[in-house]
Each structure stands twice: as C-alpha cells, then as structure tokens.
C-alpha positions as CSV (number, residue, x, y, z in Angstrom):
1,M,-86.6,-25.6,0.2
2,S,-86.3,-25.5,-3.5
3,I,-90.0,-25.1,-4.2
4,E,-90.2,-22.2,-1.8
5,D,-87.4,-20.4,-3.6
6,G,-89.0,-21.2,-7.0
7,W,-92.4,-19.8,-6.1
8,A,-90.8,-16.8,-4.4
9,A,-89.0,-15.9,-7.6
10,I,-92.2,-16.6,-9.7
11,N,-94.0,-14.2,-7.4
12,L,-91.1,-11.6,-7.6
13,Q,-90.3,-12.0,-3.9
14,M,-86.5,-12.3,-4.3
15,P,-85.4,-15.5,-2.5
16,T,-82.1,-15.4,-0.6
17,R,-80.5,-17.6,-3.3
18,V,-80.8,-17.3,-7.0
19,P,-82.9,-20.4,-8.0
20,H,-82.1,-22.4,-11.1
21,T,-83.2,-24.9,-13.6
22,E,-81.5,-26.7,-16.6
23,Y,-82.7,-28.4,-19.8
24,S,-81.5,-31.8,-21.0
25,V,-78.7,-32.3,-18.5
26,E,-80.9,-34.9,-16.7
27,S,-80.3,-37.1,-19.8
28,H,-76.6,-36.4,-20.1
29,W,-75.9,-39.8,-18.7
30,E,-72.2,-39.3,-17.9
31,V,-73.1,-36.3,-15.8
32,V,-75.9,-38.2,-14.1
33,K,-73.5,-41.0,-13.3
34,A,-70.9,-38.6,-12.0
35,V,-73.4,-36.8,-9.7
36,T,-75.6,-39.7,-8.5
37,G,-73.3,-42.7,-8.8
38,L,-76.1,-44.6,-10.7
39,D,-74.9,-46.7,-13.6
40,V,-77.2,-45.5,-16.4
41,G,-76.9,-44.9,-20.1
42,P,-78.7,-44.3,-23.4
43,H,-79.7,-48.0,-23.6
44,S,-80.9,-48.4,-20.0
45,S,-84.5,-49.1,-19.3
46,I,-86.9,-46.1,-19.3
47,Q,-87.5,-46.6,-15.6
48,E,-83.8,-46.7,-14.8
49,Q,-83.3,-43.5,-16.8
50,R,-86.3,-41.8,-15.1
51,N,-85.1,-42.7,-11.6
52,A,-81.6,-41.5,-12.4
53,S,-82.8,-38.2,-13.9
54,R,-84.9,-37.6,-10.8
55,A,-81.9,-38.3,-8.6
56,L,-79.9,-35.7,-10.5
57,I,-82.7,-33.1,-10.3
58,K,-83.0,-33.6,-6.6
59,A,-79.2,-33.5,-6.0
60,W,-79.0,-30.3,-8.0
61,N,-82.0,-28.8,-6.4
62,F,-83.9,-27.7,-9.5
63,D,-86.4,-25.0,-8.7
64,F,-88.4,-24.9,-12.0
65,M,-89.3,-27.7,-14.4
66,W,-90.0,-26.6,-18.0
67,S,-92.9,-28.5,-19.5
68,T,-95.6,-28.3,-22.2
69,L,-98.3,-30.8,-23.2
70,I,-99.5,-29.8,-26.7
71,G,-96.9,-30.2,-29.4
72,G,-96.7,-31.5,-32.9
73,E,-98.6,-34.6,-31.9
74,L,-101.7,-32.5,-32.3
75,Y,-101.3,-32.7,-36.1
76,T,-101.8,-36.5,-36.4
77,K,-103.3,-36.6,-39.9
78,Y,-101.2,-34.3,-42.0
79,K,-97.8,-32.6,-41.4
80,T,-94.2,-32.4,-42.5
81,D,-91.4,-34.7,-41.1
82,M,-88.1,-32.9,-41.3
83,G,-86.2,-35.8,-39.7
84,H,-84.0,-35.2,-36.6
85,A,-80.3,-34.6,-36.2
86,E,-78.3,-36.5,-33.5
87,Y,-78.6,-34.7,-30.2
88,A,-79.2,-37.1,-27.4
89,A,-76.6,-39.4,-25.8
90,G,-76.0,-42.4,-28.1
91,G,-77.7,-40.7,-31.0
92,V,-81.0,-42.4,-30.0
93,D,-83.0,-39.4,-31.3
94,R,-81.6,-39.4,-34.9
95,R,-84.3,-39.8,-37.5
96,D,-83.5,-39.7,-41.3
97,T,-87.1,-39.8,-42.5
98,V,-88.0,-36.6,-44.5
99,Y,-91.4,-36.0,-45.9
100,C,-93.6,-33.0,-46.8
101,P,-97.2,-33.4,-48.0
102,F,-97.2,-29.9,-49.3
103,K,-95.9,-29.7,-52.9
104,T,-96.5,-26.0,-53.7
105,P,-96.7,-22.8,-51.7
106,E,-100.3,-22.4,-52.9
107,A,-101.1,-25.7,-51.1
108,V,-99.8,-24.2,-47.9
109,L,-101.8,-21.0,-48.3
110,D,-105.0,-22.9,-49.0
111,F,-104.6,-25.3,-46.0
112,N,-107.6,-25.5,-43.6
113,F,-106.5,-26.4,-40.1
114,L,-109.9,-27.0,-38.6
115,D,-111.1,-29.2,-41.5
116,T,-108.0,-31.3,-41.3
117,Y,-107.4,-31.6,-37.6
118,G,-110.9,-31.2,-36.2
119,P,-112.1,-28.9,-33.3
120,C,-110.7,-28.8,-29.8
121,D,-112.2,-31.4,-27.5
122,R,-112.5,-28.9,-24.6
123,P,-113.6,-31.2,-21.8
124,G,-111.0,-33.8,-22.8
125,W,-108.2,-31.3,-23.0
126,K,-109.1,-29.7,-19.7
127,I,-108.7,-33.2,-18.1
128,R,-105.4,-33.8,-19.9
129,F,-103.9,-30.4,-19.0
130,E,-104.8,-30.9,-15.3
131,Q,-103.5,-34.5,-15.3
132,H,-100.3,-33.4,-16.9
133,Y,-99.7,-30.8,-14.3
134,R,-100.5,-33.2,-11.5
135,D,-98.1,-35.8,-13.0
136,N,-95.4,-33.2,-13.2
137,C,-95.9,-32.2,-9.6
138,A,-95.8,-35.9,-8.5
139,A,-92.6,-36.5,-10.5
140,N,-90.8,-33.3,-9.2
141,P,-92.5,-32.3,-5.9
142,D,-89.6,-29.9,-4.9
143,A,-89.9,-27.7,-8.0
144,V,-92.4,-25.3,-9.6
145,N,-94.2,-27.3,-12.2
146,M,-96.5,-26.4,-15.1
147,T,-98.2,-27.5,-18.3
148,G,-98.6,-25.6,-21.5
149,I,-98.6,-25.3,-25.3
150,Y,-95.6,-25.6,-27.5
151,V,-97.0,-24.9,-31.0
152,T,-98.4,-21.4,-30.3
153,L,-98.0,-20.0,-33.8
154,I,-94.7,-20.0,-35.7
155,S,-93.7,-23.3,-34.1
156,G,-97.0,-24.8,-35.3
157,F,-96.3,-23.6,-38.8
158,I,-92.8,-25.1,-38.8
159,D,-94.1,-28.4,-37.6
160,I,-97.0,-28.6,-40.1
161,F,-95.3,-27.1,-43.2
162,G,-91.6,-27.5,-42.7
163,W,-89.1,-24.6,-43.3
164,E,-88.9,-24.7,-47.1
165,M,-92.6,-24.6,-47.8
166,L,-93.3,-22.2,-45.0
167,L,-90.8,-19.6,-46.3
168,L,-91.9,-20.1,-49.9
169,A,-95.6,-19.5,-48.9
170,A,-94.6,-16.4,-46.9
171,G,-92.8,-15.0,-49.9
172,T,-95.3,-16.0,-52.6
173,D,-98.3,-14.1,-51.2
174,P,-97.7,-12.1,-48.0
175,V,-101.4,-11.1,-47.8
176,A,-102.6,-14.7,-48.0
177,F,-99.9,-15.7,-45.6
178,G,-101.2,-13.2,-43.1
179,A,-104.7,-14.6,-43.5
180,L,-103.3,-18.2,-43.0
181,T,-101.7,-16.9,-39.7
182,N,-105.1,-15.6,-38.5
183,H,-106.7,-18.9,-39.6
184,Y,-104.2,-20.9,-37.5
185,A,-104.8,-18.6,-34.5
186,D,-108.6,-19.2,-34.8
187,Y,-107.9,-23.0,-34.8
188,I,-105.5,-23.0,-31.8
189,L,-107.3,-20.4,-29.6
190,P,-109.7,-22.9,-28.1
191,Y,-106.8,-24.8,-26.6
192,F,-105.7,-21.6,-24.8
193,E,-109.2,-20.9,-23.6
194,T,-109.4,-24.5,-22.3
195,L,-106.1,-24.1,-20.5
196,A,-107.5,-21.0,-18.9
197,E,-110.3,-23.1,-17.4
198,T,-107.9,-25.4,-15.6
199,D,-106.8,-25.2,-12.0
200,V,-103.1,-25.0,-13.1
201,P,-101.5,-21.8,-11.6
202,I,-98.6,-21.4,-14.1
203,V,-98.4,-22.2,-17.8
204,M,-95.6,-22.4,-20.3
205,I,-96.2,-20.9,-23.7
206,H,-93.6,-21.7,-26.4
207,D,-93.1,-20.3,-29.8
208,D,-89.8,-20.3,-31.8
209,M,-90.8,-17.2,-33.6
210,V,-87.3,-15.9,-34.4
211,W,-83.9,-17.1,-35.6
212,S,-80.6,-16.7,-33.8
213,S,-80.0,-13.5,-35.8
214,G,-83.5,-12.1,-35.0
215,P,-86.9,-12.0,-36.8
216,I,-87.7,-14.5,-39.6
217,F,-90.2,-12.1,-41.2
218,S,-90.4,-8.3,-41.1
219,P,-91.1,-6.8,-37.7
220,K,-94.2,-5.1,-39.2
221,W,-95.6,-8.6,-40.1
222,Y,-95.2,-9.8,-36.5
223,R,-96.9,-6.7,-35.2
224,Q,-99.8,-7.2,-37.6
225,F,-100.3,-10.9,-37.3
226,V,-98.4,-12.5,-34.4
227,F,-98.7,-10.2,-31.4
228,P,-102.4,-9.4,-31.8
229,N,-103.1,-13.2,-31.9
230,F,-100.8,-13.7,-28.9
231,K,-102.9,-11.2,-27.0
232,R,-106.0,-13.1,-28.0
233,Y,-104.4,-16.3,-26.6
234,F,-103.1,-14.7,-23.4
235,D,-106.1,-12.6,-22.3
236,P,-108.2,-15.6,-21.0
237,L,-105.1,-17.0,-19.2
238,R,-104.5,-13.6,-17.5
239,Q,-108.2,-13.2,-16.6
240,A,-108.0,-16.6,-15.0
241,G,-105.0,-15.5,-12.9
242,K,-102.4,-17.8,-14.6
243,K,-98.7,-16.9,-14.5
244,I,-97.6,-17.0,-18.2
245,M,-94.0,-18.0,-18.9
246,F,-92.9,-17.5,-22.6
247,T,-90.1,-19.3,-24.3
248,S,-88.6,-18.7,-27.7
249,D,-85.3,-19.9,-29.1
250,G,-83.1,-17.4,-30.9
251,N,-82.9,-13.6,-30.5
252,F,-86.2,-11.9,-29.6
253,T,-84.7,-8.8,-28.1
254,Q,-86.5,-6.7,-30.7
255,F,-89.9,-8.0,-29.5
256,V,-89.5,-7.9,-25.7
257,D,-91.8,-4.9,-25.4
258,D,-94.4,-6.5,-27.7
259,L,-94.4,-9.7,-25.6
260,A,-94.7,-7.7,-22.3
261,A,-97.7,-5.8,-23.8
262,C,-99.3,-9.2,-24.7
263,G,-99.3,-10.1,-21.0
264,V,-96.5,-12.5,-20.4
265,N,-95.2,-12.7,-16.8
266,G,-91.8,-14.3,-17.6
267,F,-89.2,-14.6,-20.4
268,I,-87.1,-17.8,-20.9
269,L,-84.0,-16.8,-22.9
270,E,-81.3,-18.3,-25.0
271,P,-78.0,-16.4,-25.0
272,M,-78.8,-14.5,-28.2
273,T,-81.5,-12.5,-26.5
274,D,-80.1,-9.5,-24.5
275,M,-80.8,-10.2,-20.9
276,A,-79.3,-6.9,-19.8
277,C,-81.9,-5.1,-21.9
278,I,-84.7,-7.1,-20.5
279,A,-83.5,-6.7,-16.9
280,E,-83.3,-2.9,-17.3
281,K,-86.9,-2.6,-18.5
282,Y,-88.6,-5.6,-16.8
283,G,-86.2,-7.0,-14.2
284,Q,-88.4,-5.8,-11.3
285,T,-91.8,-6.8,-12.8
286,H,-91.1,-10.0,-14.8
287,V,-89.5,-13.4,-14.3
288,I,-86.3,-14.0,-16.3
289,I,-84.9,-17.5,-16.8
290,G,-81.6,-18.5,-18.4
291,N,-79.3,-16.8,-20.8
292,A,-76.0,-18.6,-20.0
293,D,-74.3,-19.7,-23.2
294,T,-74.2,-23.4,-23.7
295,R,-71.4,-22.9,-26.3
296,I,-69.1,-21.7,-23.5
297,L,-69.7,-24.9,-21.6
298,L,-69.1,-26.9,-24.7
299,N,-65.9,-25.2,-25.9
300,G,-64.7,-22.8,-23.2
301,T,-62.1,-22.9,-20.5
302,K,-62.9,-22.8,-16.8
303,E,-62.1,-19.1,-16.8
304,E,-64.6,-18.5,-19.6
305,I,-67.3,-20.6,-17.8
306,R,-66.8,-18.7,-14.6
307,A,-67.0,-15.4,-16.5
308,E,-70.3,-16.5,-18.1
309,V,-71.9,-17.4,-14.8
310,E,-70.6,-14.1,-13.3
311,R,-72.1,-12.2,-16.2
312,C,-75.5,-13.8,-15.7
313,M,-75.4,-13.4,-11.9
314,S,-74.3,-9.7,-12.1
315,I,-77.5,-9.0,-14.0
316,G,-79.8,-11.6,-12.5
317,K,-79.1,-11.0,-8.8
318,Q,-80.7,-7.6,-9.0
319,C,-83.9,-9.1,-10.4
320,P,-86.3,-10.8,-7.9
321,G,-87.6,-13.3,-10.5
322,Y,-84.3,-14.5,-12.0
323,F,-83.5,-18.2,-12.4
324,M,-80.1,-19.3,-13.5
325,A,-80.1,-21.7,-16.5
326,V,-78.0,-22.6,-19.5
327,G,-79.9,-21.8,-22.7
328,N,-80.7,-23.5,-25.0
329,H,-79.7,-26.9,-23.4
330,I,-76.7,-28.8,-22.0
331,P,-76.2,-31.5,-24.7
332,A,-74.6,-34.8,-24.2
333,N,-71.4,-33.9,-26.0
334,T,-70.6,-31.3,-23.3
335,S,-67.7,-32.5,-21.1
336,V,-68.6,-33.7,-17.7
337,E,-65.8,-31.6,-16.2
338,S,-67.3,-28.4,-17.7
339,V,-70.8,-29.2,-16.5
340,L,-69.7,-30.0,-13.0
341,Y,-67.6,-26.8,-12.9
342,Y,-70.5,-24.7,-14.1
343,M,-72.6,-26.0,-11.3
344,Q,-69.8,-25.5,-8.8
345,V,-69.5,-21.8,-9.8
346,Y,-73.3,-21.4,-9.8
347,E,-73.6,-22.8,-6.3
348,E,-70.7,-20.6,-5.1
349,L,-72.4,-17.5,-6.5
350,S,-76.0,-18.3,-5.9
351,K,-76.4,-16.6,-2.5
352,R,-77.6,-13.0,-2.6
C-alpha cells in the first residue's frame, strides 16, 4: 500500500520500495492522457481536471502529497503583484499585471504587518488547518497528506514587497531590515502556534530563502535573523509532536545544519542542493525528498534521464526516509516520452 510505504519512510522505517511523489505532473495534461486515457486539457472543466489528476496520482502510486494552506492570500489588503510567467499547460497561469505599493526602501522598512493585516484569528485558523488536512486526506487517501505554511519568512517578504524593493531595503539599512525581519516573525508566529494546536500529524513549512546559487543575503544575517525565528516557529510544532517537513527552492546546502538545529524532520530539495551531503550527515535521522533534475527530463536523452535516476537512487536507497521526486516540478513543456521514461526507470529501480 502506498500510504503504508509513505508513513514508513516518514517514520524512518525504510519500506521495501523507495516511495515517491511529484509536483505539477498531475496537470501535465498530455502525460495525464497518456497514462489514464482520459481526454482532458487546460480548458476542461475543473471537475474533469480534478478527476483526471487523481487518476494519474493513483496510477503512479504517489506516497506523499505536498500541500500548504497559508500563502500570499494572507496579505489581502496591501502587497506587490509581480505578475506571473507562463508555466501551466496552455499558458492559463500567465498574468501581466505588475504593481508595487511600496515606492521607497524606507516605506518597506517602516511597514507594520500587524496594523495592516490584523492579528491571527486562532480559533478560525485552527478549524481551517484541520479542514484542509481532512480535505487532502479525502482527495488522496492512499498518500501521506499534510497542511502547512508557505510564507514562513523570506517568501512572505517576496510576496509583500517584491524583489526590487525587498533588496533595496536590505541594502539601504541592514539594521532596520533585521528589525523588520523580527517584526514579521512576531506577526506570523501565532499561525505556527495555532498549527501546533491542531490534530494534524505532519506539516509542510516552505520558505524560498535562497537562490539557485545559494544565499540571497550574507550567511551571518541568516544566522542572526532567520534561523532564530525559525526555531521560535518550530518549537511549538515539535512540542506538539508534529513531523516538520521543510521546503526551499534553490541551493540551501550551506544551511542544512542550521535547519536541522531548528528542528526540521525532513528536507525537500531541488537539484541545486547537495543531496549527498545531506545524506551523509542526516540520511539516517531525517526524511529526504526529491533532488532529481527537471532540466534533464526537459532536455536530456534517455541515457541521461536514467543516469539521473540512478544517481538519486544510489544515495537515497541507503536512507530510510528517502522519497524519489523531480525537483522543482515537471512542467507542461516536458516531453511525454521523457516523463514516461523517467517513471519507467524509477519503477524499475524502486525496490530495495
């Protein structure tokens, strides 16, 4: 059973097969049609798309369903819109609107999150977290499900301020920028405390805190302002017995020890982060998910795709909590043949 393998890996009990998950492939409609036989596309009804996506997830035996509840929608009154590039099939997600309410770095540094967005409605958010988790379990009963928070710190800053004003503010007054970071942490902490009060056993915490090349800011700044606040966030979750999965895009190899010290139970990786390094230090004590390079599926030969799966498996099979996955996603412009071949190789190599 997929859910049994998923929970075994979450609990570091090494299932006999390497479990797996994927991101976005359930909306790669050409792949969905090839696997399920269902005639679905970017302009099908939401219900048709949902049914087809679930059919693919079931056919491919997903063991883990990545999910968060709190995202940029939290900032309903005042935030930046950076638009959206075309990613989804049919370009249905493209948005050309661009707007930033912050005109100077000083306006960023003076911003008051609590005054603008209001306090956390703890009873209401407890209900919402638990309902989100139950809905996810109902939609994907054969996989490990979760709820969680997307805008933990840096991702919240990106959503509110946009990249340009965020970086200008950080460079204009580093001391004030650090104070702003702590101010945001004070604002968002009650959502973590509320999440700790729920009956949800596993939570996803997301923060795109680095670039593909590594840290956005100096490592010293992270260790002064980011990780102490992460620890504040995660302590109530750990005390409540939650399994904490942490996701960041980019390359966070430099901060793996810091994240482990903050109390995370699992790392979700893009290919830029060094999985071999994580496995060497934490492969027996932490969950590891992903690391296969989506660019190889997009542009590589079958030989290169096989080699990439073999690389991940050669590391991951030694780790009781490893899940195979392509990081960051499998986008709609990836050839159907490459995606199907990737899955063929995974299934061939999945048995320990």
